[in-house]
Backbone atoms as SQL, in Angstrom:
CREATE TABLE atoms (id INTEGER PRIMARY KEY, chain TEXT, resi INTEGER, resn TEXT, atom TEXT, x REAL, y REAL, z REAL);
INSERT INTO atoms VALUES
  (1, 'A', 1, 'MET', 'N', 6.028, 3.098, 15.845),
  (2, 'A', 1, 'MET', 'CA', 6.269, 2.218, 14.729),
  (3, 'A', 1, 'MET', 'C', 7.637, 1.573, 14.805),
  (4, 'A', 2, 'SER', 'N', 8.514, 2.017, 15.641),
  (5, 'A', 2, 'SER', 'CA', 9.880, 1.512, 15.655),
  (6, 'A', 2, 'SER', 'C', 10.019, 0.148, 16.323),
  (7, 'A', 3, 'ALA', 'N', 9.113, -0.275, 17.186),
  (8, 'A', 3, 'ALA', 'CA', 9.239, -1.542, 17.896),
  (9, 'A', 3, 'ALA', 'C', 9.019, -2.738, 16.971),
  (10, 'A', 4, 'TYR', 'N', 8.226, -2.603, 15.967),
  (11, 'A', 4, 'TYR', 'CA', 7.940, -3.679, 15.021),
  (12, 'A', 4, 'TYR', 'C', 8.985, -3.642, 13.914),
  (13, 'A', 5, 'ARG', 'N', 9.485, -4.802, 13.531),
  (14, 'A', 5, 'ARG', 'CA', 10.495, -4.873, 12.472),
  (15, 'A', 5, 'ARG', 'C', 9.817, -5.224, 11.141),
  (16, 'A', 6, 'TYR', 'N', 9.717, -4.237, 10.293),
  (17, 'A', 6, 'TYR', 'CA', 9.115, -4.434, 8.983),
  (18, 'A', 6, 'TYR', 'C', 10.109, -5.124, 8.051),
  (19, 'A', 7, 'GLN', 'N', 9.589, -6.001, 7.205),
  (20, 'A', 7, 'GLN', 'CA', 10.424, -6.719, 6.245),
  (21, 'A', 7, 'GLN', 'C', 10.351, -6.116, 4.851),
  (22, 'A', 8, 'SER', 'N', 9.188, -5.574, 4.494),
  (23, 'A', 8, 'SER', 'CA', 8.993, -5.165, 3.102),
  (24, 'A', 8, 'SER', 'C', 8.693, -3.687, 2.906),
  (25, 'A', 9, 'ILE', 'N', 8.458, -2.963, 3.976),
  (26, 'A', 9, 'ILE', 'CA', 8.208, -1.521, 3.863),
  (27, 'A', 9, 'ILE', 'C', 9.026, -0.776, 4.909),
  (28, 'A', 10, 'ASP', 'N', 9.187, 0.509, 4.677),
  (29, 'A', 10, 'ASP', 'CA', 9.798, 1.403, 5.649),
  (30, 'A', 10, 'ASP', 'C', 8.807, 2.535, 5.886),
  (31, 'A', 11, 'PRO', 'N', 7.989, 2.422, 6.937),
  (32, 'A', 11, 'PRO', 'CA', 6.948, 3.429, 7.176),
  (33, 'A', 11, 'PRO', 'C', 7.483, 4.847, 7.366),
  (34, 'A', 12, 'THR', 'N', 8.756, 4.984, 7.716),
  (35, 'A', 12, 'THR', 'CA', 9.293, 6.337, 7.892),
  (36, 'A', 12, 'THR', 'C', 9.330, 7.099, 6.570),
  (37, 'A', 13, 'VAL', 'N', 9.435, 6.383, 5.446),
  (38, 'A', 13, 'VAL', 'CA', 9.420, 7.043, 4.139),
  (39, 'A', 13, 'VAL', 'C', 8.094, 7.779, 3.954),
  (40, 'A', 14, 'LEU', 'N', 6.992, 7.084, 4.206),
  (41, 'A', 14, 'LEU', 'CA', 5.679, 7.705, 4.063),
  (42, 'A', 14, 'LEU', 'C', 5.446, 8.755, 5.144),
  (43, 'A', 15, 'MET', 'N', 5.890, 8.493, 6.360),
  (44, 'A', 15, 'MET', 'CA', 5.688, 9.467, 7.440),
  (45, 'A', 15, 'MET', 'C', 6.400, 10.777, 7.112),
  (46, 'A', 16, 'GLU', 'N', 7.589, 10.684, 6.549),
  (47, 'A', 16, 'GLU', 'CA', 8.308, 11.902, 6.174),
  (48, 'A', 16, 'GLU', 'C', 7.581, 12.648, 5.069),
  (49, 'A', 17, 'ALA', 'N', 7.041, 11.918, 4.105),
  (50, 'A', 17, 'ALA', 'CA', 6.300, 12.556, 3.019),
  (51, 'A', 17, 'ALA', 'C', 4.977, 13.140, 3.519),
  (52, 'A', 18, 'ALA', 'N', 4.316, 12.398, 4.419),
  (53, 'A', 18, 'ALA', 'CA', 3.003, 12.811, 4.924),
  (54, 'A', 18, 'ALA', 'C', 3.111, 13.993, 5.877),
  (55, 'A', 19, 'GLY', 'N', 4.075, 13.934, 6.758),
  (56, 'A', 19, 'GLY', 'CA', 4.269, 15.029, 7.702),
  (57, 'A', 19, 'GLY', 'C', 3.547, 14.883, 9.027),
  (58, 'A', 20, 'ASP', 'N', 2.476, 14.106, 9.072),
  (59, 'A', 20, 'ASP', 'CA', 1.761, 13.892, 10.330),
  (60, 'A', 20, 'ASP', 'C', 1.030, 12.551, 10.272),
  (61, 'A', 21, 'ARG', 'N', 0.611, 12.076, 11.443),
  (62, 'A', 21, 'ARG', 'CA', -0.046, 10.761, 11.530),
  (63, 'A', 21, 'ARG', 'C', -1.333, 10.674, 10.720),
  (64, 'A', 22, 'GLY', 'N', -2.126, 11.717, 10.769),
  (65, 'A', 22, 'GLY', 'CA', -3.402, 11.697, 10.060),
  (66, 'A', 22, 'GLY', 'C', -3.218, 11.514, 8.560),
  (67, 'A', 23, 'THR', 'N', -2.290, 12.262, 7.994),
  (68, 'A', 23, 'THR', 'CA', -2.022, 12.143, 6.565),
  (69, 'A', 23, 'THR', 'C', -1.389, 10.791, 6.258),
  (70, 'A', 24, 'PHE', 'N', -0.497, 10.321, 7.132),
  (71, 'A', 24, 'PHE', 'CA', 0.106, 8.999, 6.985),
  (72, 'A', 24, 'PHE', 'C', -0.978, 7.923, 6.896),
  (73, 'A', 25, 'ILE', 'N', -1.923, 7.983, 7.802),
  (74, 'A', 25, 'ILE', 'CA', -3.003, 6.986, 7.839),
  (75, 'A', 25, 'ILE', 'C', -3.871, 7.098, 6.577),
  (76, 'A', 26, 'THR', 'N', -4.203, 8.317, 6.178),
  (77, 'A', 26, 'THR', 'CA', -5.005, 8.517, 4.971),
  (78, 'A', 26, 'THR', 'C', -4.298, 7.969, 3.737),
  (79, 'A', 27, 'LEU', 'N', -3.011, 8.274, 3.585),
  (80, 'A', 27, 'LEU', 'CA', -2.259, 7.790, 2.427),
  (81, 'A', 27, 'LEU', 'C', -2.094, 6.268, 2.466),
  (82, 'A', 28, 'SER', 'N', -1.930, 5.716, 3.650),
  (83, 'A', 28, 'SER', 'CA', -1.832, 4.255, 3.783),
  (84, 'A', 28, 'SER', 'C', -3.141, 3.591, 3.354),
  (85, 'A', 29, 'HIS', 'N', -4.246, 4.153, 3.784),
  (86, 'A', 29, 'HIS', 'CA', -5.557, 3.624, 3.375),
  (87, 'A', 29, 'HIS', 'C', -5.746, 3.757, 1.861),
  (88, 'A', 30, 'THR', 'N', -5.275, 4.850, 1.300),
  (89, 'A', 30, 'THR', 'CA', -5.363, 5.033, -0.145),
  (90, 'A', 30, 'THR', 'C', -4.584, 3.941, -0.864),
  (91, 'A', 31, 'PHE', 'N', -3.400, 3.630, -0.372),
  (92, 'A', 31, 'PHE', 'CA', -2.618, 2.533, -0.950),
  (93, 'A', 31, 'PHE', 'C', -3.397, 1.224, -0.860),
  (94, 'A', 32, 'LEU', 'N', -3.904, 0.921, 0.323),
  (95, 'A', 32, 'LEU', 'CA', -4.643, -0.335, 0.513),
  (96, 'A', 32, 'LEU', 'C', -5.881, -0.416, -0.369),
  (97, 'A', 33, 'GLU', 'N', -6.473, 0.714, -0.670),
  (98, 'A', 33, 'GLU', 'CA', -7.675, 0.745, -1.499),
  (99, 'A', 33, 'GLU', 'C', -7.362, 0.577, -2.986),
  (100, 'A', 34, 'HIS', 'N', -6.292, 1.198, -3.455),
  (101, 'A', 34, 'HIS', 'CA', -6.025, 1.247, -4.889),
  (102, 'A', 34, 'HIS', 'C', -4.994, 0.238, -5.389),
  (103, 'A', 35, 'ALA', 'N', -4.060, -0.152, -4.553),
  (104, 'A', 35, 'ALA', 'CA', -2.998, -1.064, -4.998),
  (105, 'A', 35, 'ALA', 'C', -3.514, -2.432, -5.456),
  (106, 'A', 36, 'PRO', 'N', -4.491, -3.030, -4.769),
  (107, 'A', 36, 'PRO', 'CA', -4.961, -4.345, -5.242),
  (108, 'A', 36, 'PRO', 'C', -5.518, -4.315, -6.666),
  (109, 'A', 37, 'GLY', 'N', -6.204, -3.270, -7.036),
  (110, 'A', 37, 'GLY', 'CA', -6.721, -3.156, -8.400),
  (111, 'A', 37, 'GLY', 'C', -5.598, -3.039, -9.416),
  (112, 'A', 38, 'LEU', 'N', -4.583, -2.250, -9.077),
  (113, 'A', 38, 'LEU', 'CA', -3.421, -2.134, -9.961),
  (114, 'A', 38, 'LEU', 'C', -2.700, -3.469, -10.092),
  (115, 'A', 39, 'PHE', 'N', -2.574, -4.171, -8.977),
  (116, 'A', 39, 'PHE', 'CA', -1.898, -5.466, -9.026),
  (117, 'A', 39, 'PHE', 'C', -2.700, -6.462, -9.860),
  (118, 'A', 40, 'ALA', 'N', -4.009, -6.444, -9.729),
  (119, 'A', 40, 'ALA', 'CA', -4.859, -7.334, -10.536),
  (120, 'A', 40, 'ALA', 'C', -4.704, -7.021, -12.020),
  (121, 'A', 41, 'ARG', 'N', -4.653, -5.734, -12.364),
  (122, 'A', 41, 'ARG', 'CA', -4.452, -5.364, -13.771),
  (123, 'A', 41, 'ARG', 'C', -3.094, -5.831, -14.273),
  (124, 'A', 42, 'LEU', 'N', -2.093, -5.762, -13.406),
  (125, 'A', 42, 'LEU', 'CA', -0.759, -6.239, -13.778),
  (126, 'A', 42, 'LEU', 'C', -0.783, -7.744, -14.033),
  (127, 'A', 43, 'GLU', 'N', -1.429, -8.489, -13.160),
  (128, 'A', 43, 'GLU', 'CA', -1.517, -9.938, -13.353),
  (129, 'A', 43, 'GLU', 'C', -2.260, -10.274, -14.648),
  (130, 'A', 44, 'GLN', 'N', -3.322, -9.536, -14.934),
  (131, 'A', 44, 'GLN', 'CA', -4.071, -9.756, -16.185),
  (132, 'A', 44, 'GLN', 'C', -3.197, -9.435, -17.399),
  (133, 'A', 45, 'ALA', 'N', -2.405, -8.375, -17.285),
  (134, 'A', 45, 'ALA', 'CA', -1.509, -8.005, -18.383),
  (135, 'A', 45, 'ALA', 'C', -0.453, -9.088, -18.609),
  (136, 'A', 46, 'PHE', 'N', 0.068, -9.659, -17.517),
  (137, 'A', 46, 'PHE', 'CA', 1.011, -10.772, -17.656),
  (138, 'A', 46, 'PHE', 'C', 0.343, -11.942, -18.378),
  (139, 'A', 47, 'ALA', 'N', -0.875, -12.259, -17.992),
  (140, 'A', 47, 'ALA', 'CA', -1.591, -13.394, -18.593),
  (141, 'A', 47, 'ALA', 'C', -1.815, -13.183, -20.091),
  (142, 'A', 48, 'ARG', 'N', -2.045, -11.936, -20.487),
  (143, 'A', 48, 'ARG', 'CA', -2.286, -11.625, -21.904),
  (144, 'A', 48, 'ARG', 'C', -0.987, -11.359, -22.664),
  (145, 'A', 49, 'ARG', 'N', 0.129, -11.259, -21.903),
  (146, 'A', 49, 'ARG', 'CA', 1.423, -10.856, -22.485),
  (147, 'A', 49, 'ARG', 'C', 1.289, -9.509, -23.194),
  (148, 'A', 50, 'ASP', 'N', 0.557, -8.619, -22.548),
  (149, 'A', 50, 'ASP', 'CA', 0.319, -7.271, -23.059),
  (150, 'A', 50, 'ASP', 'C', 1.407, -6.364, -22.477),
  (151, 'A', 51, 'PHE', 'N', 2.479, -6.175, -23.236),
  (152, 'A', 51, 'PHE', 'CA', 3.640, -5.463, -22.724),
  (153, 'A', 51, 'PHE', 'C', 3.359, -4.001, -22.401),
  (154, 'A', 52, 'ALA', 'N', 2.496, -3.362, -23.173),
  (155, 'A', 52, 'ALA', 'CA', 2.138, -1.974, -22.867),
  (156, 'A', 52, 'ALA', 'C', 1.413, -1.890, -21.530),
  (157, 'A', 53, 'ALA', 'N', 0.499, -2.826, -21.291),
  (158, 'A', 53, 'ALA', 'CA', -0.234, -2.831, -20.016),
  (159, 'A', 53, 'ALA', 'C', 0.681, -3.237, -18.857),
  (160, 'A', 54, 'ILE', 'N', 1.617, -4.146, -19.099),
  (161, 'A', 54, 'ILE', 'CA', 2.589, -4.512, -18.054),
  (162, 'A', 54, 'ILE', 'C', 3.409, -3.286, -17.684),
  (163, 'A', 55, 'THR', 'N', 3.858, -2.558, -18.703),
  (164, 'A', 55, 'THR', 'CA', 4.645, -1.344, -18.460),
  (165, 'A', 55, 'THR', 'C', 3.847, -0.336, -17.637),
  (166, 'A', 56, 'ALA', 'N', 2.624, -0.058, -18.053),
  (167, 'A', 56, 'ALA', 'CA', 1.805, 0.952, -17.378),
  (168, 'A', 56, 'ALA', 'C', 1.455, 0.539, -15.957),
  (169, 'A', 57, 'SER', 'N', 1.037, -0.700, -15.784),
  (170, 'A', 57, 'SER', 'CA', 0.643, -1.162, -14.444),
  (171, 'A', 57, 'SER', 'C', 1.847, -1.246, -13.511),
  (172, 'A', 58, 'SER', 'N', 2.956, -1.740, -14.026),
  (173, 'A', 58, 'SER', 'CA', 4.177, -1.809, -13.203),
  (174, 'A', 58, 'SER', 'C', 4.606, -0.417, -12.770),
  (175, 'A', 59, 'HIS', 'N', 4.568, 0.507, -13.714),
  (176, 'A', 59, 'HIS', 'CA', 4.990, 1.882, -13.417),
  (177, 'A', 59, 'HIS', 'C', 4.096, 2.522, -12.353),
  (178, 'A', 60, 'ALA', 'N', 2.796, 2.389, -12.514),
  (179, 'A', 60, 'ALA', 'CA', 1.856, 3.000, -11.567),
  (180, 'A', 60, 'ALA', 'C', 2.002, 2.387, -10.172),
  (181, 'A', 61, 'LEU', 'N', 2.062, 1.067, -10.109),
  (182, 'A', 61, 'LEU', 'CA', 2.187, 0.408, -8.810),
  (183, 'A', 61, 'LEU', 'C', 3.546, 0.686, -8.181),
  (184, 'A', 62, 'LYS', 'N', 4.579, 0.790, -9.001),
  (185, 'A', 62, 'LYS', 'CA', 5.918, 1.110, -8.505),
  (186, 'A', 62, 'LYS', 'C', 5.919, 2.462, -7.795),
  (187, 'A', 63, 'GLY', 'N', 5.252, 3.441, -8.382),
  (188, 'A', 63, 'GLY', 'CA', 5.185, 4.761, -7.757),
  (189, 'A', 63, 'GLY', 'C', 4.501, 4.720, -6.409),
  (190, 'A', 64, 'MET', 'N', 3.422, 3.969, -6.324),
  (191, 'A', 64, 'MET', 'CA', 2.722, 3.833, -5.041),
  (192, 'A', 64, 'MET', 'C', 3.599, 3.096, -4.028),
  (193, 'A', 65, 'ALA', 'N', 4.297, 2.071, -4.488),
  (194, 'A', 65, 'ALA', 'CA', 5.155, 1.292, -3.594),
  (195, 'A', 65, 'ALA', 'C', 6.301, 2.146, -3.062),
  (196, 'A', 66, 'MET', 'N', 6.841, 2.996, -3.910),
  (197, 'A', 66, 'MET', 'CA', 7.930, 3.871, -3.467),
  (198, 'A', 66, 'MET', 'C', 7.460, 4.813, -2.364),
  (199, 'A', 67, 'LEU', 'N', 6.244, 5.315, -2.493),
  (200, 'A', 67, 'LEU', 'CA', 5.707, 6.258, -1.513),
  (201, 'A', 67, 'LEU', 'C', 5.604, 5.633, -0.126),
  (202, 'A', 68, 'ILE', 'N', 5.281, 4.347, -0.055),
  (203, 'A', 68, 'ILE', 'CA', 5.140, 3.694, 1.249),
  (204, 'A', 68, 'ILE', 'C', 6.432, 3.036, 1.717),
  (205, 'A', 69, 'GLY', 'N', 7.504, 3.224, 0.963),
  (206, 'A', 69, 'GLY', 'CA', 8.793, 2.682, 1.382),
  (207, 'A', 69, 'GLY', 'C', 8.960, 1.196, 1.118),
  (208, 'A', 70, 'ALA', 'N', 8.267, 0.686, 0.105),
  (209, 'A', 70, 'ALA', 'CA', 8.379, -0.734, -0.255),
  (210, 'A', 70, 'ALA', 'C', 9.461, -0.882, -1.329),
  (211, 'A', 71, 'GLY', 'N', 10.711, -0.785, -0.896),
  (212, 'A', 71, 'GLY', 'CA', 11.843, -0.797, -1.820),
  (213, 'A', 71, 'GLY', 'C', 11.966, -2.066, -2.631),
  (214, 'A', 72, 'GLY', 'N', 11.775, -3.213, -2.001),
  (215, 'A', 72, 'GLY', 'CA', 11.883, -4.481, -2.711),
  (216, 'A', 72, 'GLY', 'C', 10.826, -4.618, -3.788),
  (217, 'A', 73, 'LEU', 'N', 9.588, -4.290, -3.447),
  (218, 'A', 73, 'LEU', 'CA', 8.504, -4.356, -4.420),
  (219, 'A', 73, 'LEU', 'C', 8.749, -3.354, -5.544),
  (220, 'A', 74, 'SER', 'N', 9.191, -2.160, -5.196),
  (221, 'A', 74, 'SER', 'CA', 9.481, -1.141, -6.212),
  (222, 'A', 74, 'SER', 'C', 10.548, -1.630, -7.185),
  (223, 'A', 75, 'ALA', 'N', 11.596, -2.243, -6.655),
  (224, 'A', 75, 'ALA', 'CA', 12.679, -2.741, -7.501),
  (225, 'A', 75, 'ALA', 'C', 12.194, -3.848, -8.441),
  (226, 'A', 76, 'GLU', 'N', 11.377, -4.756, -7.928),
  (227, 'A', 76, 'GLU', 'CA', 10.843, -5.831, -8.776),
  (228, 'A', 76, 'GLU', 'C', 9.945, -5.265, -9.868),
  (229, 'A', 77, 'LEU', 'N', 9.118, -4.313, -9.509),
  (230, 'A', 77, 'LEU', 'CA', 8.238, -3.697, -10.498),
  (231, 'A', 77, 'LEU', 'C', 9.042, -2.937, -11.546),
  (232, 'A', 78, 'GLN', 'N', 10.120, -2.305, -11.140),
  (233, 'A', 78, 'GLN', 'CA', 10.999, -1.613, -12.094),
  (234, 'A', 78, 'GLN', 'C', 11.588, -2.611, -13.087),
  (235, 'A', 79, 'ARG', 'N', 11.996, -3.780, -12.598),
  (236, 'A', 79, 'ARG', 'CA', 12.536, -4.815, -13.485),
  (237, 'A', 79, 'ARG', 'C', 11.493, -5.248, -14.515),
  (238, 'A', 80, 'HIS', 'N', 10.249, -5.447, -14.053),
  (239, 'A', 80, 'HIS', 'CA', 9.189, -5.856, -14.968),
  (240, 'A', 80, 'HIS', 'C', 8.858, -4.739, -15.964),
  (241, 'A', 81, 'GLU', 'N', 8.836, -3.522, -15.478),
  (242, 'A', 81, 'GLU', 'CA', 8.561, -2.392, -16.363),
  (243, 'A', 81, 'GLU', 'C', 9.629, -2.293, -17.454),
  (244, 'A', 82, 'ALA', 'N', 10.887, -2.390, -17.059),
  (245, 'A', 82, 'ALA', 'CA', 11.984, -2.292, -18.028),
  (246, 'A', 82, 'ALA', 'C', 11.931, -3.430, -19.039),
  (247, 'A', 83, 'ALA', 'N', 11.669, -4.642, -18.566),
  (248, 'A', 83, 'ALA', 'CA', 11.588, -5.788, -19.475),
  (249, 'A', 83, 'ALA', 'C', 10.433, -5.613, -20.456),
  (250, 'A', 84, 'ALA', 'N', 9.290, -5.167, -19.960),
  (251, 'A', 84, 'ALA', 'CA', 8.123, -4.987, -20.828),
  (252, 'A', 84, 'ALA', 'C', 8.377, -3.908, -21.873),
  (253, 'A', 85, 'ARG', 'N', 9.114, -2.880, -21.491),
  (254, 'A', 85, 'ARG', 'CA', 9.453, -1.830, -22.468),
  (255, 'A', 85, 'ARG', 'C', 10.302, -2.401, -23.607),
  (256, 'A', 86, 'GLN', 'N', 11.038, -3.464, -23.308),
  (257, 'A', 86, 'GLN', 'CA', 11.867, -4.130, -24.320),
  (258, 'A', 86, 'GLN', 'C', 11.099, -5.236, -25.047),
  (259, 'A', 87, 'GLY', 'N', 9.835, -5.411, -24.707),
  (260, 'A', 87, 'GLY', 'CA', 9.001, -6.395, -25.380),
  (261, 'A', 87, 'GLY', 'C', 9.166, -7.813, -24.876),
  (262, 'A', 88, 'CYS', 'N', 9.540, -7.941, -23.593),
  (263, 'A', 88, 'CYS', 'CA', 9.627, -9.292, -23.033),
  (264, 'A', 88, 'CYS', 'C', 9.072, -9.283, -21.611),
  (265, 'A', 89, 'ALA', 'N', 8.816, -10.464, -21.114),
  (266, 'A', 89, 'ALA', 'CA', 8.292, -10.608, -19.753),
  (267, 'A', 89, 'ALA', 'C', 9.259, -11.460, -18.945),
  (268, 'A', 90, 'LEU', 'N', 9.399, -11.141, -17.695),
  (269, 'A', 90, 'LEU', 'CA', 10.263, -11.895, -16.785),
  (270, 'A', 90, 'LEU', 'C', 9.440, -13.013, -16.169),
  (271, 'A', 91, 'GLU', 'N', 9.272, -14.074, -16.922),
  (272, 'A', 91, 'GLU', 'CA', 8.395, -15.178, -16.523),
  (273, 'A', 91, 'GLU', 'C', 8.709, -15.704, -15.126),
  (274, 'A', 92, 'ALA', 'N', 9.968, -16.000, -14.868),
  (275, 'A', 92, 'ALA', 'CA', 10.343, -16.615, -13.595),
  (276, 'A', 92, 'ALA', 'C', 10.071, -15.683, -12.416),
  (277, 'A', 93, 'ALA', 'N', 10.219, -14.401, -12.620),
  (278, 'A', 93, 'ALA', 'CA', 10.054, -13.432, -11.529),
  (279, 'A', 93, 'ALA', 'C', 8.597, -13.111, -11.223),
  (280, 'A', 94, 'GLN', 'N', 7.683, -13.423, -12.137),
  (281, 'A', 94, 'GLN', 'CA', 6.275, -13.100, -11.917),
  (282, 'A', 94, 'GLN', 'C', 5.723, -13.790, -10.677),
  (283, 'A', 95, 'ALA', 'N', 6.133, -15.013, -10.445),
  (284, 'A', 95, 'ALA', 'CA', 5.625, -15.770, -9.294),
  (285, 'A', 95, 'ALA', 'C', 6.048, -15.148, -7.972),
  (286, 'A', 96, 'ASP', 'N', 7.146, -14.419, -7.973),
  (287, 'A', 96, 'ASP', 'CA', 7.634, -13.787, -6.745),
  (288, 'A', 96, 'ASP', 'C', 6.849, -12.535, -6.379),
  (289, 'A', 97, 'LEU', 'N', 6.158, -11.953, -7.337),
  (290, 'A', 97, 'LEU', 'CA', 5.452, -10.694, -7.070),
  (291, 'A', 97, 'LEU', 'C', 4.270, -10.856, -6.127),
  (292, 'A', 98, 'ALA', 'N', 3.465, -11.883, -6.306),
  (293, 'A', 98, 'ALA', 'CA', 2.250, -12.028, -5.490),
  (294, 'A', 98, 'ALA', 'C', 2.554, -12.149, -4.001),
  (295, 'A', 99, 'PRO', 'N', 3.495, -13.009, -3.575),
  (296, 'A', 99, 'PRO', 'CA', 3.784, -13.072, -2.138),
  (297, 'A', 99, 'PRO', 'C', 4.403, -11.779, -1.603),
  (298, 'A', 100, 'LEU', 'N', 5.229, -11.130, -2.413),
  (299, 'A', 100, 'LEU', 'CA', 5.824, -9.868, -1.985),
  (300, 'A', 100, 'LEU', 'C', 4.753, -8.796, -1.845),
  (301, 'A', 101, 'PHE', 'N', 3.839, -8.744, -2.803),
  (302, 'A', 101, 'PHE', 'CA', 2.740, -7.782, -2.732),
  (303, 'A', 101, 'PHE', 'C', 1.873, -8.050, -1.504),
  (304, 'A', 102, 'ALA', 'N', 1.576, -9.312, -1.238),
  (305, 'A', 102, 'ALA', 'CA', 0.761, -9.670, -0.064),
  (306, 'A', 102, 'ALA', 'C', 1.447, -9.238, 1.228),
  (307, 'A', 103, 'LEU', 'N', 2.756, -9.426, 1.310),
  (308, 'A', 103, 'LEU', 'CA', 3.501, -9.006, 2.497),
  (309, 'A', 103, 'LEU', 'C', 3.447, -7.490, 2.655),
  (310, 'A', 104, 'VAL', 'N', 3.604, -6.771, 1.568),
  (311, 'A', 104, 'VAL', 'CA', 3.516, -5.309, 1.614),
  (312, 'A', 104, 'VAL', 'C', 2.135, -4.885, 2.118),
  (313, 'A', 105, 'MET', 'N', 1.102, -5.508, 1.595),
  (314, 'A', 105, 'MET', 'CA', -0.259, -5.161, 2.030),
  (315, 'A', 105, 'MET', 'C', -0.430, -5.399, 3.536),
  (316, 'A', 106, 'ARG', 'N', 0.048, -6.540, 4.021),
  (317, 'A', 106, 'ARG', 'CA', -0.053, -6.834, 5.462),
  (318, 'A', 106, 'ARG', 'C', 0.710, -5.808, 6.288),
  (319, 'A', 107, 'GLU', 'N', 1.905, -5.455, 5.837),
  (320, 'A', 107, 'GLU', 'CA', 2.717, -4.524, 6.615),
  (321, 'A', 107, 'GLU', 'C', 2.168, -3.102, 6.568),
  (322, 'A', 108, 'VAL', 'N', 1.580, -2.707, 5.470),
  (323, 'A', 108, 'VAL', 'CA', 0.944, -1.383, 5.430),
  (324, 'A', 108, 'VAL', 'C', -0.217, -1.359, 6.421),
  (325, 'A', 109, 'THR', 'N', -0.992, -2.425, 6.437),
  (326, 'A', 109, 'THR', 'CA', -2.084, -2.525, 7.413),
  (327, 'A', 109, 'THR', 'C', -1.534, -2.450, 8.831),
  (328, 'A', 110, 'GLN', 'N', -0.459, -3.163, 9.092),
  (329, 'A', 110, 'GLN', 'CA', 0.169, -3.145, 10.421),
  (330, 'A', 110, 'GLN', 'C', 0.693, -1.748, 10.758),
  (331, 'A', 111, 'SER', 'N', 1.231, -1.043, 9.763),
  (332, 'A', 111, 'SER', 'CA', 1.765, 0.296, 10.033),
  (333, 'A', 111, 'SER', 'C', 0.656, 1.267, 10.432),
  (334, 'A', 112, 'ILE', 'N', -0.538, 1.062, 9.899),
  (335, 'A', 112, 'ILE', 'CA', -1.676, 1.905, 10.294),
  (336, 'A', 112, 'ILE', 'C', -2.030, 1.635, 11.747),
  (337, 'A', 113, 'VAL', 'N', -2.094, 0.361, 12.103),
  (338, 'A', 113, 'VAL', 'CA', -2.403, -0.015, 13.493),
  (339, 'A', 113, 'VAL', 'C', -1.380, 0.603, 14.445),
  (340, 'A', 114, 'ARG', 'N', -0.126, 0.541, 14.064),
  (341, 'A', 114, 'ARG', 'CA', 0.940, 1.076, 14.931),
  (342, 'A', 114, 'ARG', 'C', 0.976, 2.598, 14.950),
  (343, 'A', 115, 'ALA', 'N', 0.433, 3.236, 13.917),
  (344, 'A', 115, 'ALA', 'CA', 0.442, 4.705, 13.856),
  (345, 'A', 115, 'ALA', 'C', -0.693, 5.312, 14.669),
  (346, 'A', 116, 'VAL', 'N', -1.758, 4.541, 14.901),
  (347, 'A', 116, 'VAL', 'CA', -2.895, 5.055, 15.656),
  (348, 'A', 116, 'VAL', 'C', -2.538, 5.029, 17.145),
  (349, 'A', 117, 'PRO', 'N', -2.619, 6.174, 17.822),
  (350, 'A', 117, 'PRO', 'CA', -2.299, 6.208, 19.248),
  (351, 'A', 117, 'PRO', 'C', -3.212, 5.273, 20.045),
  (352, 'A', 118, 'GLN', 'N', -2.618, 4.529, 20.964),
  (353, 'A', 118, 'GLN', 'CA', -3.388, 3.630, 21.825),
  (354, 'A', 118, 'GLN', 'C', -4.140, 4.454, 22.875),
  (355, 'A', 119, 'GLN', 'N', -5.375, 4.065, 23.120),
  (356, 'A', 119, 'GLN', 'CA', -6.200, 4.815, 24.079),
  (357, 'A', 119, 'GLN', 'C', -6.193, 4.179, 25.441);
């Protein structure tokens, strides 16, 4: 995994937590399976200006992002969570989340490819 330069994740964070390649791959797949639904709920909460749902979705996705070493995404989600707890939304920053989330998804997928031993 060291030859590829990741921009939005640090796969070593998850590898250290996982302890082995198999668990790393399983947890990465779990992220890829569940994160899009959480992100969709977050976008819906933004559209409804539902601050409780923004808080909950941001918090849940932030935890998953931290596990895979997505520091930038985690920090942005923390900002949204904190703002929603105060009863406001960070309108300008919402547009930045989708491309950042997409990059994280691509890099997690790439980290799985790089973690699988070549035959």
